[in-house]
C-alpha positions as CSV (number, residue, x, y, z in Angstrom):
1,M,20.9,-25.3,26.0
2,I,19.7,-26.8,22.4
3,F,17.2,-23.8,22.0
4,F,20.0,-21.2,23.0
5,I,22.3,-23.3,20.5
6,F,19.5,-22.9,17.9
7,L,19.2,-19.2,18.1
8,T,22.9,-18.7,18.0
9,Y,23.2,-20.5,15.0
10,A,20.3,-19.0,13.5
11,F,21.6,-15.4,14.0
12,I,24.8,-16.6,12.6
13,I,23.8,-17.7,9.2
14,M,21.6,-14.5,8.7
15,R,24.9,-12.4,9.1
16,Y,27.0,-11.7,5.8
17,K,30.5,-10.2,5.9
18,K,29.9,-7.7,2.6
19,I,26.4,-7.0,1.3
20,I,26.0,-4.9,-1.8
21,I,22.6,-2.7,-2.7
22,G,21.7,-0.1,-5.4
23,G,19.4,2.7,-6.0
24,T,18.6,5.9,-6.9
25,F,17.8,7.2,-3.4
26,D,16.1,10.1,-4.8
27,R,13.8,12.3,-2.4
28,F,14.8,10.1,0.3
29,H,12.2,8.5,1.9
30,I,10.8,6.0,4.2
31,G,11.0,3.1,1.9
32,H,15.2,4.0,1.6
33,E,15.3,4.0,5.1
34,C,14.0,0.3,5.7
35,F,16.1,-0.7,2.9
36,L,19.5,0.6,4.3
37,N,18.2,-0.7,7.6
38,K,17.9,-4.0,6.5
39,A,21.2,-4.1,4.7
40,F,23.1,-2.4,7.9
41,S,21.3,-5.3,10.2
42,L,22.5,-8.3,8.3
43,G,26.0,-7.1,6.8
44,D,29.3,-6.2,8.5
45,E,30.1,-4.0,5.7
46,I,27.5,-2.7,3.1
47,L,28.2,-1.4,-0.3
48,I,26.1,1.2,-2.0
49,G,25.7,1.9,-5.6
50,L,24.1,5.1,-6.1
51,T,23.0,5.7,-9.8
52,T,24.4,8.5,-11.6
53,N,22.6,11.4,-13.3
54,V,24.0,10.4,-16.3
55,L,22.4,7.0,-16.2
56,L,19.0,8.3,-15.0
57,K,19.1,10.3,-18.2
58,R,18.4,7.2,-20.1
59,I,15.8,6.1,-17.9
60,V,14.2,9.0,-16.2
61,T,12.2,11.6,-18.3
62,S,12.2,14.0,-15.3
63,N,15.0,16.7,-14.8
64,S,13.9,17.1,-11.6
65,V,16.1,14.4,-9.8
66,W,18.2,15.5,-6.9
67,P,22.1,15.6,-8.1
68,Y,24.2,12.7,-7.5
69,E,26.3,14.7,-4.6
70,K,22.9,15.5,-2.7
71,R,21.6,12.0,-2.8
72,K,24.9,10.7,-1.7
73,K,24.9,13.1,1.4
74,K,21.2,12.0,2.5
75,I,22.7,8.7,2.5
76,E,25.5,9.2,4.2
77,N,23.7,11.3,7.1
78,F,21.5,8.5,7.5
79,V,24.0,5.8,7.9
80,K,26.7,7.0,9.9
81,K,24.5,6.3,13.1
82,Y,25.3,2.5,12.7
83,G,28.9,2.5,13.1
84,K,29.8,0.2,10.2
85,K,32.2,0.2,7.3
86,F,30.0,1.3,4.2
87,E,31.0,2.8,0.7
88,I,28.9,4.7,-1.4
89,F,30.1,4.3,-5.5
90,P,28.8,5.5,-8.4
91,I,26.8,3.3,-10.8
92,D,26.2,3.8,-14.8
93,D,24.6,0.5,-15.4
94,P,22.1,-1.8,-13.7
95,F,24.8,-3.9,-12.5
96,G,27.4,-1.8,-11.0
97,P,30.4,-3.6,-9.4
98,S,27.8,-6.3,-8.3
99,V,29.5,-8.5,-11.3
100,D,33.4,-7.2,-10.4
101,I,33.8,-7.6,-6.9
102,E,34.6,-11.4,-6.0
103,D,34.1,-11.4,-2.3
104,L,30.1,-10.2,-2.0
105,D,28.0,-12.4,-0.1
106,A,24.5,-10.9,-0.6
107,I,22.6,-8.5,-2.4
108,I,19.3,-6.8,-1.2
109,A,16.4,-6.2,-3.8
110,T,12.8,-5.5,-3.9
111,K,10.3,-7.8,-5.9
112,E,10.8,-5.3,-9.0
113,T,14.6,-5.4,-9.0
114,E,15.0,-9.2,-8.6
115,H,15.4,-10.2,-12.0
116,N,18.6,-7.9,-12.1
117,C,20.0,-10.0,-9.0
118,W,19.6,-13.0,-11.5
119,K,21.4,-11.7,-14.1
120,I,23.9,-10.4,-12.0
121,N,24.6,-14.3,-10.7
122,E,24.5,-15.1,-14.0
123,I,27.3,-12.9,-14.9
124,R,29.0,-14.1,-11.9
125,K,28.9,-17.9,-12.8
126,K,30.7,-17.1,-15.6
127,K,33.6,-15.7,-14.1
128,E,33.4,-18.4,-11.7
129,F,32.5,-16.1,-8.7
130,K,30.1,-17.3,-6.2
131,S,26.5,-16.5,-6.6
132,L,25.1,-13.5,-4.2
133,K,22.5,-14.3,-1.7
134,I,19.4,-12.8,-2.9
135,I,17.4,-10.8,-0.1
136,L,14.2,-9.8,-1.0
137,I,12.4,-6.9,1.4
138,P,8.7,-6.0,1.5
139,Y,7.7,-3.1,-0.2
140,V,7.0,0.0,2.2
141,Y,3.6,1.5,1.5
142,S,2.2,5.3,1.7
143,E,-0.5,6.3,3.6
144,D,-2.8,5.4,0.9
145,C,-1.6,1.9,0.4
146,R,0.5,2.5,-2.6
147,I,4.0,1.6,-2.8
148,M,6.2,4.2,-1.6
149,S,8.3,6.0,-4.4
150,S,10.5,8.9,-5.5
151,T,8.6,9.5,-8.5
152,R,5.3,10.0,-6.6
153,I,7.1,12.5,-4.4
154,R,8.1,14.4,-7.4
155,K,4.8,14.4,-8.8
156,G,3.5,15.9,-5.2
157,E,1.5,13.0,-4.7
158,I,2.8,12.0,-1.6
159,N,5.5,13.5,0.8
160,R,8.8,11.1,2.0
161,E,6.9,9.8,5.2
162,G,4.1,8.7,2.6
163,K,1.5,11.4,3.9
164,V,-0.9,11.6,1.1
165,L,-1.2,15.3,-0.6
166,V,-3.5,14.8,-3.2
167,D,-7.5,14.1,-3.7
168,Y,-8.1,10.9,-6.1
169,A,-11.1,11.7,-8.6
170,I,-12.5,8.9,-10.9
171,N,-12.6,9.4,-14.6
172,D,-15.1,8.0,-17.2
173,K,-12.8,5.4,-18.2
174,L,-12.5,3.7,-14.8
175,R,-16.0,4.9,-14.2
176,T,-17.0,2.3,-17.0
177,K,-14.7,-0.5,-15.6
178,L,-15.8,0.0,-12.1
179,K,-19.6,-0.6,-13.2
180,K,-18.6,-4.7,-13.6
181,P,-17.8,-5.9,-10.2
182,L,-15.8,-8.9,-10.2
183,D,-16.7,-10.1,-6.7
184,K,-19.6,-11.9,-5.2
185,I,-22.9,-10.5,-6.3
186,F,-26.2,-11.1,-4.3
187,E,-29.1,-10.9,-6.5
188,G,-32.7,-10.8,-5.6
189,K,-35.1,-8.9,-3.5
190,N,-33.7,-6.6,-0.7
191,T,-34.9,-8.6,2.3
192,E,-34.1,-12.0,0.5
193,V,-30.7,-10.9,-0.4
194,T,-29.8,-9.7,3.0
195,K,-30.8,-12.5,4.6
196,K,-28.5,-14.7,2.1
197,L,-25.8,-12.2,3.0
198,I,-26.1,-12.7,6.8
199,S,-26.3,-16.5,6.1
200,Y,-23.3,-16.6,4.3
201,L,-21.3,-14.4,6.7
202,Q,-22.4,-16.7,9.5
203,R,-21.3,-19.7,7.8
204,K,-18.0,-18.2,7.4
205,G,-17.5,-17.0,10.8
206,V,-16.5,-13.4,9.7
207,S,-17.1,-10.8,12.3
208,N,-14.9,-8.1,11.0
209,V,-17.5,-6.9,8.4
210,I,-17.4,-3.1,6.9
211,C,-20.5,-2.1,5.1
212,V,-20.3,0.9,2.9
213,G,-23.7,2.6,2.1
214,D,-26.7,3.6,4.0
215,E,-29.2,1.1,2.3
216,V,-26.7,-1.7,2.6
217,S,-26.0,-0.6,6.4
218,Y,-29.7,-0.3,7.3
219,D,-30.8,-3.9,5.7
220,M,-28.2,-5.5,7.8
221,I,-28.9,-3.9,11.0
222,K,-32.7,-4.2,10.7
223,N,-32.2,-8.1,9.9
224,G,-30.0,-8.4,13.1
225,F,-26.7,-8.2,12.3
226,I,-24.6,-5.1,13.1
227,P,-21.6,-4.8,11.0
228,K,-18.1,-3.7,12.6
229,N,-18.4,-0.5,10.6
230,V,-20.1,1.5,8.6
231,I,-19.9,4.4,6.0
232,V,-22.8,6.1,5.4
233,D,-23.7,9.8,4.1
234,G,-27.7,9.8,4.7
235,K,-28.1,9.2,1.1
236,V,-29.3,6.5,-1.1
237,E,-28.5,7.5,-4.9
238,R,-28.1,11.0,-3.9
239,K,-31.4,11.0,-2.1
240,S,-31.9,11.6,1.6
241,V,-33.3,8.5,3.5
242,D,-34.8,8.8,6.9
243,Y,-32.8,6.0,8.7
244,K,-29.4,7.6,9.1
245,D,-30.1,8.0,12.8
246,F,-31.4,4.5,13.3
247,I,-27.9,3.0,11.6
248,L,-25.7,5.8,13.9
249,E,-27.7,4.7,17.3
250,H,-25.8,1.2,17.1
251,Y,-22.6,2.7,17.2
252,N,-20.7,4.8,20.4
253,N,-17.9,5.9,18.4
254,K,-18.5,7.9,15.3
255,F,-16.2,9.6,12.8
256,L,-16.9,12.8,10.6
257,L,-15.5,12.9,7.0
258,N,-15.5,15.3,4.2
259,N,-15.8,13.8,1.0
260,Q,-17.0,15.1,-2.7
261,A,-19.0,12.8,-4.7
262,C,-17.0,11.0,-7.4
263,M,-13.6,11.7,-5.1
264,I,-11.6,10.0,-2.5
265,S,-10.3,12.9,-0.3
266,I,-6.9,13.5,1.6
267,E,-8.8,13.1,4.9
268,S,-10.1,9.6,4.2
269,W,-7.1,7.6,4.4
270,S,-6.5,8.5,8.3
271,V,-9.7,9.1,9.1
272,I,-11.2,5.6,7.9
273,K,-7.7,3.8,9.2
274,E,-8.5,5.1,12.6
275,A,-12.2,4.3,12.4
276,L,-11.4,0.3,11.6
277,E,-9.5,-0.1,14.8
278,S,-12.6,0.0,16.5
279,K,-16.3,-1.0,16.2
280,S,-17.6,2.8,14.6
281,A,-19.5,4.4,12.2
282,I,-18.1,6.8,9.6
283,V,-20.4,9.7,9.0
284,V,-19.6,11.3,5.6
285,N,-20.4,15.1,4.6
286,G,-20.7,15.0,1.1
287,E,-20.9,11.3,-0.5
288,E,-19.3,7.9,0.3
289,D,-19.6,6.3,-3.2
290,L,-15.9,6.0,-3.8
291,L,-15.0,5.2,0.2
292,G,-14.7,1.3,-0.3
293,F,-11.6,1.7,-1.9
294,P,-9.7,3.2,1.1
295,A,-12.0,0.9,3.3
296,A,-10.9,-2.1,1.5
297,L,-7.1,-1.3,1.2
298,L,-7.0,-0.2,5.0
299,A,-8.5,-3.1,6.4
300,E,-7.1,-6.5,7.7
301,N,-7.0,-9.1,5.4
302,N,-10.0,-11.9,5.6
303,S,-12.2,-8.9,6.2
304,I,-15.4,-8.5,4.4
305,L,-16.7,-5.3,2.8
306,I,-20.4,-5.2,1.8
307,R,-21.4,-2.4,-0.7
308,G,-24.7,-2.0,-2.9
309,Q,-24.8,-2.4,-6.6
310,P,-27.4,-0.4,-8.3
311,D,-30.0,-2.7,-10.1
312,K,-28.1,-5.5,-9.2
313,G,-28.1,-6.2,-5.4
314,K,-25.4,-6.5,-2.8
315,V,-21.7,-7.0,-3.8
316,L,-19.3,-8.9,-1.3
317,V,-16.1,-8.3,-1.3
318,E,-13.4,-10.8,0.7
319,I,-10.2,-8.9,1.4
320,N,-7.1,-10.5,0.9
321,G,-3.5,-9.7,-0.7
322,A,-4.5,-10.5,-4.2
323,K,-7.6,-8.0,-4.0
324,K,-5.9,-5.2,-2.8
325,E,-3.1,-5.6,-5.3
326,K,-5.9,-5.2,-8.2
327,L,-7.2,-2.3,-6.2
328,R,-4.1,-0.6,-6.0
329,K,-3.7,-0.9,-9.5
330,E,-7.3,0.4,-10.1
331,L,-6.4,3.5,-7.7
332,A,-3.3,4.5,-9.9
333,E,-5.7,4.9,-12.7
334,F,-7.8,7.6,-10.6
335,D,-6.9,11.4,-11.7
336,I,-4.9,13.0,-9.4
337,I,-6.2,16.4,-8.2
338,P,-3.9,18.8,-5.9
339,R,-5.9,19.9,-2.9
340,K,-5.3,23.6,-3.8
341,L,-7.0,23.0,-7.0
342,S,-9.8,20.8,-5.5
343,Q,-11.1,23.1,-2.6
């Protein structure tokens, strides 16, 4: 009985009579759907502030944002399924009516817009209105593990479901930056380094290990450690090696992937995601030099990625939220190539 009362109470305190949200809702996508789902799951009445094209002209350089009425219609068609009271109103400033309507209870936002919510509450306090409960929702990520955004859809990088539509290509500035790894480097003679790596992994009790590169994969397997996943292309420094078959005979599941040198292909994201779900080898037709990016971003937290570092040794990357955020920022610095131009 006590457990039932607790659950009932928890459910009640998470309900709000009137919630307000706001946004542009351009190129209506899965991130917007999650945003609205959250609002309608928590509130009895939802007020939706929709930025006007007048406001957008001040903050968006592109003229390709959908007209107000089109964006409004997309929202209406999506939320009518909830059967709850809602209102969509135009907003011409960052706050809208959130500072004027006294009987609001909560506001929903992302980390990116949280600062506006605090400003809204400061204004409400001066008016002697009650402060709004600020409810933060997590970001929704596209297939390439970057944040879903209307801007990226307008640029043709992704579609509204988050599917990647472009290849990533490294540029000279980023190439120089990536030559300086900030991760753990195991330096020394090859066999010595490999044994140090294996000892480190065994002490940490890590079993979810991804090796990127033929040489590092071969060295680990030859010394008795079978990584959960390997990404190989049959070459080291673009020269063929004779031990690719030795590596592959340790894996029943094999995935083929086309990927050009100095690029991350569209297909990389879906193929690597599927491959990481089991013990498997990803065999690359082309080169795997940059596939550590999607592998690390798609891997579970607390996984380990190992790759070679020319003239240095082997680099060990401990995958966690902070590391993924760093990789997302670096990925955003890549050149974007529409597939029709990169083929």
